[in-house]
Biopython code that builds the backbone (N, CA, C, O; Angstrom):
import numpy as np
from Bio.PDB.StructureBuilder import StructureBuilder

atoms = [
    (1, "UNK", "N", (-10.888, 44.727, -46.921)),
    (1, "UNK", "CA", (-9.933, 45.627, -48.289)),
    (1, "UNK", "C", (-10.468, 45.185, -49.207)),
    (1, "UNK", "O", (-10.706, 43.986, -49.352)),
    (2, "UNK", "N", (-10.898, 46.519, -50.385)),
    (2, "UNK", "CA", (-11.296, 46.065, -52.050)),
    (2, "UNK", "C", (-10.127, 44.693, -52.183)),
    (2, "UNK", "O", (-9.069, 44.408, -51.623)),
    (3, "UNK", "N", (-11.048, 44.023, -53.323)),
    (3, "UNK", "CA", (-10.346, 43.090, -53.740)),
    (3, "UNK", "C", (-9.702, 43.268, -54.966)),
    (3, "UNK", "O", (-10.237, 42.430, -55.692)),
    (4, "UNK", "N", (-8.651, 44.023, -55.791)),
    (4, "UNK", "CA", (-8.811, 45.026, -56.992)),
    (4, "UNK", "C", (-8.029, 43.934, -57.833)),
    (4, "UNK", "O", (-6.813, 43.802, -57.969)),
    (5, "UNK", "N", (-9.413, 42.944, -58.529)),
    (5, "UNK", "CA", (-8.994, 42.048, -59.395)),
    (5, "UNK", "C", (-7.783, 42.595, -60.612)),
    (5, "UNK", "O", (-6.991, 41.708, -60.929)),
    (6, "UNK", "N", (-7.596, 43.868, -61.257)),
    (6, "UNK", "CA", (-7.115, 44.126, -62.435)),
    (6, "UNK", "C", (-7.134, 45.491, -62.933)),
    (6, "UNK", "O", (-8.193, 46.108, -63.042)),
    (7, "UNK", "N", (-6.396, 45.817, -63.132)),
    (7, "UNK", "CA", (-5.983, 47.349, -63.292)),
    (7, "UNK", "C", (-5.801, 47.579, -65.220)),
    (7, "UNK", "O", (-5.127, 46.920, -66.011)),
    (8, "UNK", "N", (-6.526, 48.535, -65.412)),
    (8, "UNK", "CA", (-6.747, 49.017, -67.109)),
    (8, "UNK", "C", (-7.031, 50.221, -66.782)),
    (8, "UNK", "O", (-7.421, 50.831, -65.786)),
    (9, "UNK", "N", (-6.578, 50.546, -68.479)),
    (9, "UNK", "CA", (-6.033, 52.381, -68.983)),
    (9, "UNK", "C", (-7.795, 53.187, -69.116)),
    (9, "UNK", "O", (-8.783, 52.839, -69.762)),
    (10, "UNK", "N", (-7.650, 53.895, -68.552)),
    (10, "UNK", "CA", (-8.628, 54.629, -69.502)),
    (10, "UNK", "C", (-9.261, 53.899, -70.541)),
    (10, "UNK", "O", (-10.363, 53.350, -70.585)),
    (11, "UNK", "N", (-7.868, 54.056, -71.797)),
    (11, "UNK", "CA", (-8.745, 53.364, -72.942)),
    (11, "UNK", "C", (-9.341, 51.823, -73.017)),
    (11, "UNK", "O", (-10.278, 51.339, -73.651)),
    (12, "UNK", "N", (-8.443, 51.303, -72.146)),
    (12, "UNK", "CA", (-8.750, 49.489, -71.650)),
    (12, "UNK", "C", (-10.256, 49.151, -71.397)),
    (12, "UNK", "O", (-11.089, 48.343, -71.810)),
    (13, "UNK", "N", (-10.173, 50.239, -70.460)),
    (13, "UNK", "CA", (-11.793, 50.055, -69.729)),
    (13, "UNK", "C", (-12.546, 50.435, -70.439)),
    (13, "UNK", "O", (-13.364, 49.528, -70.590)),
    (14, "UNK", "N", (-12.849, 51.398, -71.106)),
    (14, "UNK", "CA", (-13.560, 52.473, -72.120)),
    (14, "UNK", "C", (-13.417, 50.743, -73.021)),
    (14, "UNK", "O", (-14.348, 50.156, -72.470)),
    (15, "UNK", "N", (-12.973, 50.003, -73.741)),
    (15, "UNK", "CA", (-13.088, 49.013, -74.680)),
    (15, "UNK", "C", (-13.426, 47.658, -73.797)),
    (15, "UNK", "O", (-13.439, 46.591, -74.410)),
    (16, "UNK", "N", (-13.695, 47.663, -72.410)),
    (16, "UNK", "CA", (-14.272, 46.304, -72.475)),
    (16, "UNK", "C", (-15.520, 47.320, -71.473)),
    (16, "UNK", "O", (-16.283, 46.511, -70.945)),
    (17, "UNK", "N", (-15.733, 48.110, -71.265)),
    (17, "UNK", "CA", (-16.902, 49.163, -70.188)),
    (17, "UNK", "C", (-17.677, 48.084, -69.970)),
    (17, "UNK", "O", (-17.788, 47.565, -68.860)),
    (18, "UNK", "N", (-18.165, 47.744, -70.842)),
    (18, "UNK", "CA", (-20.050, 46.747, -70.532)),
    (18, "UNK", "C", (-19.337, 45.646, -69.481)),
    (18, "UNK", "O", (-19.471, 45.579, -68.259)),
    (19, "UNK", "N", (-18.469, 44.739, -70.450)),
    (19, "UNK", "CA", (-18.110, 43.620, -69.496)),
    (19, "UNK", "C", (-17.644, 43.633, -67.982)),
    (19, "UNK", "O", (-17.770, 42.824, -67.063)),
    (20, "UNK", "N", (-16.967, 45.062, -68.111)),
    (20, "UNK", "CA", (-16.117, 45.392, -66.564)),
    (20, "UNK", "C", (-17.744, 45.295, -65.857)),
    (20, "UNK", "O", (-18.375, 44.307, -65.481)),
    (21, "UNK", "N", (-18.088, 46.700, -65.860)),
    (21, "UNK", "CA", (-19.889, 47.166, -65.000)),
    (21, "UNK", "C", (-20.843, 45.779, -65.154)),
    (21, "UNK", "O", (-21.581, 45.575, -64.190)),
    (22, "UNK", "N", (-20.882, 45.194, -65.820)),
    (22, "UNK", "CA", (-21.109, 43.752, -65.580)),
    (22, "UNK", "C", (-21.111, 42.701, -64.548)),
    (22, "UNK", "O", (-21.902, 42.125, -63.800)),
    (23, "UNK", "N", (-19.492, 42.722, -64.943)),
    (23, "UNK", "CA", (-18.666, 41.691, -63.425)),
    (23, "UNK", "C", (-18.682, 42.851, -61.934)),
    (23, "UNK", "O", (-18.914, 42.426, -60.802)),
    (24, "UNK", "N", (-18.467, 43.940, -62.157)),
    (24, "UNK", "CA", (-18.411, 44.809, -60.591)),
    (24, "UNK", "C", (-19.710, 44.794, -60.292)),
    (24, "UNK", "O", (-19.881, 44.880, -59.076)),
    (25, "UNK", "N", (-20.993, 44.698, -61.098)),
    (25, "UNK", "CA", (-21.994, 45.065, -60.675)),
    (25, "UNK", "C", (-22.912, 43.736, -60.245)),
    (25, "UNK", "O", (-23.978, 43.918, -59.656)),
    (26, "UNK", "N", (-22.424, 42.328, -60.584)),
    (26, "UNK", "CA", (-22.320, 41.472, -59.766)),
    (26, "UNK", "C", (-21.908, 41.299, -58.265)),
    (26, "UNK", "O", (-22.253, 40.444, -57.450)),
    (27, "UNK", "N", (-21.002, 42.452, -58.140)),
    (27, "UNK", "CA", (-19.778, 41.582, -56.758)),
    (27, "UNK", "C", (-19.182, 41.033, -56.929)),
    (27, "UNK", "O", (-18.570, 40.539, -55.982)),
    (28, "UNK", "N", (-18.880, 40.684, -58.179)),
    (28, "UNK", "CA", (-17.482, 39.884, -58.326)),
    (28, "UNK", "C", (-16.550, 40.097, -58.139)),
    (28, "UNK", "O", (-15.791, 39.360, -57.510)),
    (29, "UNK", "N", (-16.118, 41.725, -58.853)),
    (29, "UNK", "CA", (-14.941, 42.233, -59.297)),
    (29, "UNK", "C", (-15.284, 43.377, -58.988)),
    (29, "UNK", "O", (-16.398, 43.889, -59.095)),
    (30, "UNK", "N", (-13.841, 44.034, -58.392)),
    (30, "UNK", "CA", (-13.287, 44.858, -58.088)),
    (30, "UNK", "C", (-12.317, 46.020, -59.711)),
    (30, "UNK", "O", (-12.001, 45.047, -60.396)),
    (31, "UNK", "N", (-12.125, 46.468, -60.007)),
    (31, "UNK", "CA", (-10.994, 47.509, -60.715)),
    (31, "UNK", "C", (-10.843, 48.492, -60.600)),
    (31, "UNK", "O", (-11.722, 49.273, -60.234)),
    (32, "UNK", "N", (-9.242, 48.919, -60.973)),
    (32, "UNK", "CA", (-8.344, 49.953, -61.157)),
    (32, "UNK", "C", (-8.730, 50.325, -62.304)),
    (32, "UNK", "O", (-8.687, 49.625, -63.315)),
    (33, "UNK", "N", (-9.403, 52.194, -62.183)),
    (33, "UNK", "CA", (-8.665, 52.396, -63.829)),
    (33, "UNK", "C", (-8.249, 53.694, -63.828)),
    (33, "UNK", "O", (-8.832, 54.678, -63.374)),
    (34, "UNK", "N", (-6.938, 53.596, -64.504)),
    (34, "UNK", "CA", (-5.874, 54.480, -64.469)),
    (34, "UNK", "C", (-6.153, 55.594, -65.116)),
    (34, "UNK", "O", (-7.294, 55.245, -65.420)),
    (35, "UNK", "N", (-6.049, 56.779, -65.639)),
    (35, "UNK", "CA", (-5.712, 57.811, -66.499)),
    (35, "UNK", "C", (-4.618, 58.614, -66.212)),
    (35, "UNK", "O", (-4.429, 59.119, -65.106)),
    (36, "UNK", "N", (-3.614, 58.799, -67.539)),
    (36, "UNK", "CA", (-1.997, 59.385, -67.274)),
    (36, "UNK", "C", (-2.705, 61.121, -66.531)),
    (36, "UNK", "O", (-3.731, 61.693, -66.900)),
    (37, "UNK", "N", (-1.967, 61.460, -65.708)),
    (37, "UNK", "CA", (-1.981, 62.698, -64.913)),
    (37, "UNK", "C", (-3.463, 62.475, -63.820)),
    (37, "UNK", "O", (-4.117, 63.469, -63.502)),
    (38, "UNK", "N", (-3.604, 61.973, -63.643)),
    (38, "UNK", "CA", (-5.503, 61.649, -63.014)),
    (38, "UNK", "C", (-4.771, 60.593, -61.628)),
    (38, "UNK", "O", (-3.562, 60.368, -61.694)),
    (39, "UNK", "N", (-5.440, 60.109, -60.650)),
    (39, "UNK", "CA", (-5.176, 59.784, -59.396)),
    (39, "UNK", "C", (-6.493, 58.693, -60.184)),
    (39, "UNK", "O", (-7.436, 59.034, -60.898)),
    (40, "UNK", "N", (-5.995, 57.021, -59.606)),
    (40, "UNK", "CA", (-6.437, 55.872, -59.884)),
    (40, "UNK", "C", (-8.296, 56.740, -59.499)),
    (40, "UNK", "O", (-8.673, 57.805, -59.011)),
    (41, "UNK", "N", (-8.976, 55.468, -60.093)),
    (41, "UNK", "CA", (-10.596, 55.181, -59.696)),
    (41, "UNK", "C", (-11.003, 54.057, -59.407)),
    (41, "UNK", "O", (-11.265, 53.576, -60.509)),
    (42, "UNK", "N", (-11.360, 52.895, -58.235)),
    (42, "UNK", "CA", (-11.995, 52.180, -58.445)),
    (42, "UNK", "C", (-13.161, 51.651, -58.935)),
    (42, "UNK", "O", (-13.772, 51.635, -57.867)),
    (43, "UNK", "N", (-14.033, 51.151, -59.830)),
    (43, "UNK", "CA", (-14.937, 50.175, -60.263)),
    (43, "UNK", "C", (-15.113, 48.948, -59.696)),
    (43, "UNK", "O", (-14.404, 47.942, -59.691)),
    (44, "UNK", "N", (-16.766, 49.338, -58.953)),
    (44, "UNK", "CA", (-16.631, 48.399, -57.840)),
    (44, "UNK", "C", (-18.756, 48.358, -57.781)),
    (44, "UNK", "O", (-19.604, 49.224, -57.995)),
    (45, "UNK", "N", (-18.798, 47.510, -57.552)),
    (45, "UNK", "CA", (-20.811, 47.188, -57.126)),
    (45, "UNK", "C", (-21.373, 48.361, -55.820)),
    (45, "UNK", "O", (-20.739, 48.482, -54.771)),
    (46, "UNK", "N", (-22.572, 49.106, -56.101)),
    (46, "UNK", "CA", (-22.738, 49.639, -55.164)),
    (46, "UNK", "C", (-23.466, 49.373, -54.426)),
    (46, "UNK", "O", (-24.221, 50.251, -54.007)),
    (47, "UNK", "N", (-23.596, 47.506, -53.747)),
    (47, "UNK", "CA", (-23.273, 47.204, -52.317)),
    (47, "UNK", "C", (-22.012, 47.122, -52.176)),
    (47, "UNK", "O", (-21.678, 47.724, -51.155)),
    (48, "UNK", "N", (-21.221, 46.701, -52.669)),
    (48, "UNK", "CA", (-19.759, 47.116, -52.093)),
    (48, "UNK", "C", (-19.507, 48.216, -51.468)),
    (48, "UNK", "O", (-19.091, 48.207, -50.310)),
    (49, "UNK", "N", (-19.725, 49.323, -52.150)),
    (49, "UNK", "CA", (-19.703, 51.035, -52.432)),
    (49, "UNK", "C", (-20.124, 51.204, -50.643)),
    (49, "UNK", "O", (-19.412, 51.677, -49.758)),
    (50, "UNK", "N", (-21.718, 50.553, -50.516)),
    (50, "UNK", "CA", (-22.743, 50.848, -49.382)),
    (50, "UNK", "C", (-22.137, 49.804, -48.088)),
    (50, "UNK", "O", (-22.430, 50.199, -46.960)),
    (51, "UNK", "N", (-21.596, 48.949, -48.142)),
    (51, "UNK", "CA", (-21.227, 48.729, -47.316)),
    (51, "UNK", "C", (-19.621, 48.892, -46.808)),
    (51, "UNK", "O", (-19.146, 48.389, -45.790)),
    (52, "UNK", "N", (-19.005, 49.632, -47.677)),
    (52, "UNK", "CA", (-17.609, 50.323, -47.429)),
    (52, "UNK", "C", (-17.687, 51.505, -46.366)),
    (52, "UNK", "O", (-16.954, 51.586, -45.380)),
    (53, "UNK", "N", (-18.971, 52.667, -46.813)),
    (53, "UNK", "CA", (-19.987, 53.131, -46.540)),
    (53, "UNK", "C", (-20.502, 52.956, -44.917)),
    (53, "UNK", "O", (-20.499, 53.935, -44.170)),
    (54, "UNK", "N", (-20.976, 51.515, -44.418)),
    (54, "UNK", "CA", (-21.314, 51.687, -43.565)),
    (54, "UNK", "C", (-20.581, 51.509, -42.723)),
    (54, "UNK", "O", (-20.672, 52.107, -41.651)),
    (55, "UNK", "N", (-19.577, 50.560, -43.012)),
    (55, "UNK", "CA", (-18.072, 50.286, -42.049)),
    (55, "UNK", "C", (-17.492, 51.458, -41.749)),
    (55, "UNK", "O", (-17.235, 51.632, -40.558)),
    (56, "UNK", "N", (-17.155, 52.496, -42.676)),
    (56, "UNK", "CA", (-16.738, 53.947, -41.939)),
    (56, "UNK", "C", (-17.801, 54.721, -41.354)),
    (56, "UNK", "O", (-17.342, 55.751, -40.860)),
    (57, "UNK", "N", (-19.091, 54.612, -41.216)),
    (57, "UNK", "CA", (-19.873, 55.104, -39.973)),
    (57, "UNK", "C", (-19.857, 54.471, -38.904)),
    (57, "UNK", "O", (-19.958, 55.189, -37.909)),
    (58, "UNK", "N", (-19.756, 53.240, -38.696)),
    (58, "UNK", "CA", (-19.706, 52.087, -37.804)),
    (58, "UNK", "C", (-18.033, 52.942, -36.564)),
    (58, "UNK", "O", (-17.850, 53.237, -35.383)),
    (59, "UNK", "N", (-17.410, 52.969, -37.616)),
    (59, "UNK", "CA", (-15.600, 52.795, -37.464)),
    (59, "UNK", "C", (-15.492, 55.015, -36.264)),
    (59, "UNK", "O", (-14.916, 55.495, -35.287)),
    (60, "UNK", "N", (-16.425, 55.420, -37.282)),
    (60, "UNK", "CA", (-16.128, 56.506, -37.089)),
    (60, "UNK", "C", (-17.553, 57.061, -35.149)),
    (60, "UNK", "O", (-17.751, 58.236, -34.840)),
    (61, "UNK", "N", (-18.051, 56.100, -34.511)),
    (61, "UNK", "CA", (-18.679, 55.970, -33.878)),
    (61, "UNK", "C", (-17.748, 55.694, -32.627)),
    (61, "UNK", "O", (-17.018, 54.705, -32.696)),
    (62, "UNK", "N", (-17.712, 56.417, -31.581)),
    (62, "UNK", "CA", (-16.858, 55.561, -30.326)),
    (62, "UNK", "C", (-17.465, 54.827, -29.747)),
    (62, "UNK", "O", (-16.990, 53.876, -29.127)),
    (63, "UNK", "N", (-18.970, 55.194, -29.850)),
    (63, "UNK", "CA", (-19.760, 54.052, -28.798)),
    (63, "UNK", "C", (-19.753, 52.705, -29.582)),
    (63, "UNK", "O", (-19.804, 51.587, -29.069)),
    (64, "UNK", "N", (-19.682, 52.988, -30.864)),
    (64, "UNK", "CA", (-20.407, 51.120, -31.233)),
    (64, "UNK", "C", (-18.716, 50.645, -31.299)),
    (64, "UNK", "O", (-18.451, 49.475, -31.022)),
    (65, "UNK", "N", (-17.720, 51.499, -31.634)),
    (65, "UNK", "CA", (-16.284, 51.332, -31.655)),
    (65, "UNK", "C", (-15.916, 50.595, -30.486)),
    (65, "UNK", "O", (-14.894, 49.916, -30.586)),
    (66, "UNK", "N", (-16.763, 50.582, -28.993)),
    (66, "UNK", "CA", (-16.946, 50.622, -27.942)),
    (66, "UNK", "C", (-17.379, 49.544, -27.684)),
    (66, "UNK", "O", (-16.921, 48.831, -26.791)),
    (67, "UNK", "N", (-18.735, 49.119, -28.730)),
    (67, "UNK", "CA", (-19.347, 47.952, -28.097)),
    (67, "UNK", "C", (-18.809, 46.818, -28.745)),
    (67, "UNK", "O", (-18.925, 45.687, -28.273)),
    (68, "UNK", "N", (-18.229, 47.065, -29.799)),
    (68, "UNK", "CA", (-17.410, 46.289, -30.917)),
    (68, "UNK", "C", (-16.599, 45.210, -30.263)),
    (68, "UNK", "O", (-16.689, 43.992, -30.112)),
    (69, "UNK", "N", (-15.675, 46.278, -29.902)),
    (69, "UNK", "CA", (-14.633, 45.811, -28.692)),
    (69, "UNK", "C", (-15.006, 45.181, -27.342)),
    (69, "UNK", "O", (-14.369, 44.273, -26.809)),
    (70, "UNK", "N", (-15.934, 45.670, -26.928)),
    (70, "UNK", "CA", (-16.692, 44.704, -25.515)),
    (70, "UNK", "C", (-17.125, 43.193, -25.990)),
    (70, "UNK", "O", (-16.976, 42.177, -25.311)),
    (71, "UNK", "N", (-17.834, 43.287, -27.627)),
    (71, "UNK", "CA", (-17.893, 41.843, -28.141)),
    (71, "UNK", "C", (-17.227, 40.909, -28.293)),
    (71, "UNK", "O", (-17.570, 39.726, -28.308)),
    (72, "UNK", "N", (-15.843, 41.528, -28.466)),
    (72, "UNK", "CA", (-14.529, 40.325, -29.373)),
    (72, "UNK", "C", (-13.950, 40.336, -27.249)),
    (72, "UNK", "O", (-13.103, 39.481, -26.989)),
    (73, "UNK", "N", (-14.332, 41.060, -26.258)),
    (73, "UNK", "CA", (-13.678, 40.607, -25.032)),
    (73, "UNK", "C", (-14.258, 39.633, -24.475)),
    (73, "UNK", "O", (-13.586, 39.190, -23.544)),
    (74, "UNK", "N", (-15.404, 39.002, -24.675)),
    (74, "UNK", "CA", (-15.889, 38.536, -23.977)),
    (74, "UNK", "C", (-16.099, 36.695, -25.098)),
    (74, "UNK", "O", (-16.101, 36.422, -26.299)),
    (75, "UNK", "N", (-16.243, 35.893, -23.789)),
    (75, "UNK", "CA", (-15.769, 34.489, -24.195)),
    (75, "UNK", "C", (-16.294, 34.111, -25.484)),
    (75, "UNK", "O", (-17.127, 34.841, -26.022)),
    (76, "UNK", "N", (-15.936, 33.148, -25.987)),
    (76, "UNK", "CA", (-16.254, 32.841, -27.102)),
    (76, "UNK", "C", (-17.503, 31.877, -27.238)),
    (76, "UNK", "O", (-17.161, 30.741, -26.911)),
    (77, "UNK", "N", (-18.640, 31.933, -27.555)),
    (77, "UNK", "CA", (-19.486, 31.487, -27.576)),
    (77, "UNK", "C", (-20.413, 32.086, -26.800)),
    (77, "UNK", "O", (-21.570, 31.689, -26.937)),
    (78, "UNK", "N", (-20.118, 33.241, -25.748)),
    (78, "UNK", "CA", (-20.980, 33.355, -25.407)),
    (78, "UNK", "C", (-22.243, 34.570, -25.510)),
    (78, "UNK", "O", (-21.812, 35.586, -26.056)),
    (79, "UNK", "N", (-23.496, 34.652, -25.157)),
    (79, "UNK", "CA", (-24.411, 35.547, -25.452)),
    (79, "UNK", "C", (-24.816, 35.839, -24.720)),
    (79, "UNK", "O", (-24.999, 35.283, -23.637)),
    (80, "UNK", "N", (-25.230, 37.324, -25.270)),
    (80, "UNK", "CA", (-26.287, 38.165, -24.450)),
    (80, "UNK", "C", (-27.174, 38.436, -24.798)),
    (80, "UNK", "O", (-27.591, 38.212, -25.934)),
    (81, "UNK", "N", (-28.067, 39.335, -23.416)),
    (81, "UNK", "CA", (-29.485, 39.331, -24.073)),
    (81, "UNK", "C", (-29.675, 40.896, -24.875)),
    (81, "UNK", "O", (-28.950, 41.877, -25.046)),
    (82, "UNK", "N", (-30.882, 40.562, -25.192)),
    (82, "UNK", "CA", (-31.257, 42.016, -26.395)),
    (82, "UNK", "C", (-30.916, 43.321, -25.226)),
    (82, "UNK", "O", (-30.411, 44.436, -25.354)),
    (83, "UNK", "N", (-31.349, 42.717, -24.303)),
    (83, "UNK", "CA", (-31.795, 44.389, -23.238)),
    (83, "UNK", "C", (-30.428, 44.781, -22.863)),
    (83, "UNK", "O", (-30.171, 45.948, -22.567)),
    (84, "UNK", "N", (-29.265, 43.560, -22.864)),
    (84, "UNK", "CA", (-28.055, 43.927, -22.456)),
    (84, "UNK", "C", (-26.634, 44.481, -23.245)),
    (84, "UNK", "O", (-25.558, 44.999, -22.946)),
    (85, "UNK", "N", (-27.495, 43.942, -24.646)),
    (85, "UNK", "CA", (-27.085, 44.697, -25.800)),
    (85, "UNK", "C", (-27.523, 46.211, -25.681)),
    (85, "UNK", "O", (-26.681, 47.106, -25.611)),
    (86, "UNK", "N", (-28.393, 46.365, -25.668)),
    (86, "UNK", "CA", (-28.704, 47.988, -25.340)),
    (86, "UNK", "C", (-28.276, 48.608, -24.612)),
    (86, "UNK", "O", (-28.135, 49.818, -24.789)),
    (87, "UNK", "N", (-27.856, 47.872, -23.336)),
    (87, "UNK", "CA", (-27.807, 49.158, -22.251)),
    (87, "UNK", "C", (-26.464, 49.019, -23.131)),
    (87, "UNK", "O", (-26.279, 49.883, -23.989)),
    (88, "UNK", "N", (-25.452, 47.922, -22.964)),
    (88, "UNK", "CA", (-23.985, 48.698, -23.592)),
    (88, "UNK", "C", (-23.606, 49.658, -24.766)),
    (88, "UNK", "O", (-22.673, 50.461, -24.783)),
    (89, "UNK", "N", (-24.828, 49.323, -26.064)),
    (89, "UNK", "CA", (-24.562, 50.150, -26.941)),
    (89, "UNK", "C", (-25.673, 51.944, -26.232)),
    (89, "UNK", "O", (-25.926, 52.880, -26.990)),
    (90, "UNK", "N", (-25.979, 51.923, -25.136)),
    (90, "UNK", "CA", (-26.475, 53.716, -24.622)),
    (90, "UNK", "C", (-28.172, 53.476, -25.129)),
    (90, "UNK", "O", (-29.030, 54.295, -24.801)),
    (91, "UNK", "N", (-28.357, 52.778, -25.602)),
    (91, "UNK", "CA", (-30.068, 52.477, -26.053)),
    (91, "UNK", "C", (-31.484, 52.465, -25.368)),
    (91, "UNK", "O", (-32.487, 52.200, -26.029)),
]
sb = StructureBuilder()
sb.init_structure("model")
sb.init_model(0)
sb.init_chain("A")
sb.init_seg("    ")
for serial, (resi, resn, name, xyz) in enumerate(atoms, 1):
    if name == "N":
        sb.init_residue(resn, " ", resi, " ")
    sb.init_atom(name, np.array(xyz, "f"), 0.0, 1.0, " ", f" {name:<3s}", serial, name[0])
structure = sb.get_structure()
């Protein structure tokens, strides 16, 4: 889940834009920005966005979700070979 540090109005965000961009760009914080009559937006680092996109991509693949679930069912600390993992993923 995105860790929203603070909510700013668009005017407040404009007044603090450089500081907010620096902070979000370092991956330290994400901010919600509101504008009257519009849905809120989130200011976050590109790295954070890429991470979310990758998560959505993985979770939209039934094969990858099955592989994750299979991995969770294995005993804690149990390892499987690279070849076995490829078989599980159908590669």
